[in-house]
C-alpha positions, 0 to 999 in steps of 0.5 A: 210674724218674722219674730214668731218664726225665729222663736219657733225655729229656736224651740225646735233646735232646743228640743233636738239639743235636749234629745241629743243630751238625753240620748233617748235611752230606755232608762230615761223617764221621758222616753219611757213615758212617750215610747208609743209616740217614738215608734209611731214617728215624731209628731207635734204632740210628741214635741209638746209632751217633750216640752211639758216633761218636768224630768227634762226641763226641771229635774228628776221626778222624786219618790216622796217619803212622808211621815207615816202613822207608826201606831194607831194613836200617833198624830205626830212624830219626832225625827231622832236620827237619819240612818242614811245620807243624801246620795246613798243607795237605798233598797226596799226594807233598808232603815231610813231613819229613827222616829219617836212616836207616842210610844217608842222609837221606831225605825222607818223602813224604805218601801222602794229601791232608789237613792236618798236624794234630799232630806227635808226634815233634819234630825231633832225636828219635833212635832212633825205631823202625819203626812208631812214630806220628810225626804225625797228619793229617786229611782235607780240610775237617776241623777239624785242631784237633779231631784225636783224639790216640790214647793212646800206649803207656806206657814201662815203667820199666827199674828198679822204684821202691824200696819202704820195705823197700829203703830200710832198710840191711840187710846186702847180699850181696857179689854185690849190692854188686859191681854198684855197685863196680868190682872186679878178678877177683882182688879179687872172688874174695877178697871172695867167699871171705872174706865181706868188705864191698867198701865197706870196701876202699880203692880204689887202682886207676884210676877207683875199681877195687878191686885184688887188693892192696886186697882183701888189705889189707882181709883183713889187717885181720882182722875189721874188714872182716867184717860183724857177724852180726845177733843172734837176738832183739835187733836189732843196735845202731846203730854209734857209729863213723863209717859207711862211705862211702855206696855209689856210684850204680848203674851206668847201663844201658850198663854203663859205670863211674861213676868218676870223674864224666863230664866236662862238655862245654866244660870240661877233664876230669879224668884218666881221664874219658870222654865218651859220643859217640852213634853215628849210624844210619849208623855203627852199620850200618857197624860191623855190616856190617864185622863181618859181612864180616870174620867171615863172608867168607874174605878173600883179597888180591892186588896188582899195579902198573899203569903210568898213563902212557897214562892220564895222556897221554889225560887231558891230551888230553881236558883240552885239549878241555875234557873233565874226567875223573879217574884214578878214572873211568878205573879205574871204566871199566877195572874194568867192562870187565874184569868184562864180559870175565870174568863169572865174577868178577861174582858174589855169594854167596847162601844157595844158593851162587854167584849170577852177575849179569847186570848190572855196577854199580860201587859207589864208596866216598865219605867223608862226615861220616856215614861211608863211603857207596857210591853206585852207577854203574849199567851202567858197562861201557856208559857212556862215560868222560865220562858216568861222570865226570858220574855219579860227581861228582853221586853223590859230592856227594849222598852228602856232603849225605846226599841219596842215594836207596835205589836209588842206593846199593843193589844194586852188584856190585863196589866200588872204594875209592880212597885215593890222593888222601889220600897212601895208597900201598897198602892192603887194603879190606873186602868189601862183602857180598854182593859178592865183590870190592872193589878198593883203589886207592893213589896214583901214584908215579914209579919208574925201571924197566928197559924194553928195556935203558933206564931209564925213569920210570914212573907206577905205581899199586898196586891190591889186590883183596880177594876172597871165597875161596868165589867168587874163588880166587887163580888167578881173582883173578890173571887178573882183575888182569892183565886189569884192568891191561891195560885200564887201561894201554891205555885206547883198546882198551876204548872209554873214550870 
């Protein structure tokens, strides 16, 4: 009992000492939380609350910064660069870091005022899942060096650590050995049927592959390839002969073989070696969407040749007035006007079937180091040619720099992909779901054609429409291409300026 009383008095003294150090200011988090108890007088519950408070005993309670969903299809992100350092003041709306999403590099802005106390995920970290804690902040006036760092969830190891029993070399079944060796299906069948040890087979196939001939050679050697059965009562003697070659290391989680060793960057690799290339988030999403498009959308294709004589002539006139526009700008405007004149093509497929759209937003494919991006020119049918040119140029530069905002590449109704500047004369593009169509534009070529009984040189361009057969059938696609060609060959009639 005397010891208990001494411990009780010591607890009271510690409490008063802590109160003196914190000075009971209104900025202190604990005093703010128990303010009604201060006014009512000190009580036992107040002391208990004081001892339980993490701000006094463990540090300052943090404001958590988690990996956000910066696009509808984002599942994970990469930390590209931190724009704030630990200890710097942060105001609401300030840029904290740059995050690479599945579409672009987006700046994460702070939603609170305070101080950046701790960066938990460093620059260059890849595959950070949504909701992962990436940084901690504290409120204004609080000591950021005393921030509480919450316990992170431990990472569960993928493979259990080996036990003493596993370290002994018992006779492993063939099915367990097959996980460590590369065998052809025929060789695996032969070894399983005759109970042969795969380690005794001499691999002659590429990258250490045990072929059917290797398995047959082992079978022809008779019982040499069979593991000796263990004795009933006496343990098997240790063989004097040379031990078989040690089994190769287990295959990595990716399932790729480990034969031969992975090549070293900067040094020429051995024949048959490979080097893993990490796919970016953008590449993974592009692969996912292309696979979804080609496996779920019935693609139909139709092509037509367009005469660009009038477009080239009008472009020269605009260049003389110091108005710089490209052929692709004419194509964007002509496609938008054609969609306005044929609204039955301006649709997309939804869960309930065809969905007409009340807007005309043209997605323009832009090649970037991270992959193909499709920034959107909104309300293109009502924009002039010069405005379309300025908008397309600005969006293309932002796409190459990885600075596109989500609203600048999401929500298009029709796509255009132009490879004419790369020397491609004609190609077919893959539909960008949930859109119904994409127009593939080839390069311009000069051809002699008979017109009104005379041979004339025409500047022709082949365009191919890839359409969703569920929404735009062949007849509708043909009429749309005819309308598009008419608008492109007569640019003045669609009020391009």
